[in-house]
C-alpha positions as CSV (number, residue, x, y, z in Angstrom):
1,M,-82.4,62.6,136.9
2,S,-85.0,64.9,135.3
3,G,-84.2,67.4,132.6
4,P,-84.3,70.7,134.5
5,L,-82.2,69.2,137.3
6,R,-79.7,67.9,134.8
7,L,-79.5,71.3,133.1
8,L,-78.9,73.0,136.4
9,R,-76.2,70.6,137.3
10,N,-74.5,71.0,134.0
11,L,-74.7,74.9,134.2
12,T,-73.2,74.7,137.7
13,I,-70.4,72.5,136.5
14,A,-69.7,74.9,133.6
15,G,-69.8,77.8,136.0
16,V,-67.2,76.1,138.3
17,V,-65.0,75.3,135.4
18,A,-65.2,78.8,134.1
19,A,-64.5,80.4,137.5
20,A,-61.5,78.0,138.1
21,S,-60.1,78.7,134.6
22,T,-60.5,82.5,135.2
23,W,-58.8,82.4,138.5
24,G,-56.0,80.2,137.0
25,V,-55.4,82.6,134.1
26,A,-55.4,85.6,136.4
27,F,-52.9,83.8,138.8
28,M,-50.5,83.0,135.8
29,W,-51.0,86.6,134.5
30,R,-49.8,87.9,137.8
31,A,-47.0,85.3,138.0
32,I,-45.4,86.5,134.8
33,G,-45.5,90.1,135.9
34,G,-48.6,91.1,134.0
35,G,-49.9,93.4,136.9
36,E,-53.2,93.4,138.7
37,L,-56.4,93.0,136.6
38,T,-58.9,95.9,136.7
39,L,-62.6,95.3,137.0
40,H,-62.8,95.6,133.2
41,G,-60.0,93.0,132.8
42,W,-61.8,90.5,135.2
43,I,-65.0,91.0,133.3
44,A,-63.4,90.5,129.9
45,L,-61.5,87.5,131.1
46,S,-64.6,85.9,132.7
47,L,-66.7,86.5,129.6
48,G,-63.9,85.0,127.4
49,V,-63.6,81.9,129.5
50,L,-67.3,81.4,129.9
51,G,-67.8,82.0,126.2
52,S,-65.1,79.3,125.3
53,V,-66.7,76.8,127.8
54,A,-70.1,77.5,126.4
55,L,-69.0,77.2,122.8
56,A,-67.3,73.8,123.6
57,W,-70.4,72.6,125.4
58,V,-72.7,73.5,122.5
59,L,-70.5,72.0,119.8
60,M,-70.1,68.8,121.7
61,A,-73.8,68.6,122.3
62,L,-74.4,69.1,118.6
63,A,-71.9,66.4,117.7
64,F,-73.6,63.9,120.1
65,K,-77.0,64.9,118.9
66,S,-76.0,64.3,115.2
67,D,-74.4,60.9,116.0
68,R,-77.5,59.9,118.0
69,E,-80.0,60.8,115.4
70,G,-77.9,59.2,112.5
71,W,-77.1,62.4,110.6
72,D,-73.5,61.0,110.2
73,D,-74.8,57.9,108.5
74,R,-76.8,59.8,105.7
75,V,-73.9,61.4,103.8
76,D,-74.5,62.4,100.2
77,N,-71.3,61.6,98.2
78,T,-72.7,62.7,94.9
79,F,-69.9,65.2,94.2
80,D,-67.0,63.2,95.7
81,P,-64.1,63.3,93.2
82,A,-63.2,59.7,94.1
83,R,-66.7,58.4,93.0
84,R,-66.9,60.2,89.6
85,D,-66.2,57.0,87.7
86,G,-69.7,55.7,88.6
87,D,-68.2,53.5,91.3
88,E,-71.1,52.9,93.7
89,S,-69.2,50.9,96.4
């Protein structure tokens, strides 16, 4: 699958997850007696859920990129207190 199609697929999946989460939270809000959500409530809830999904997506992408490029292997332990004795192992 090419890059733009994969991005579109991932954005669609993120949108569906955000929409389902928003609906679920709104349903539970009504179930505990929180009342109906106004338009501003729906907008705030949607932005909060979408922002959380986007943040998780970006952080996981950075973790995978870091691992793939070997950044996790090149750690500088110069200031590690356990290595102050000159122990190089």
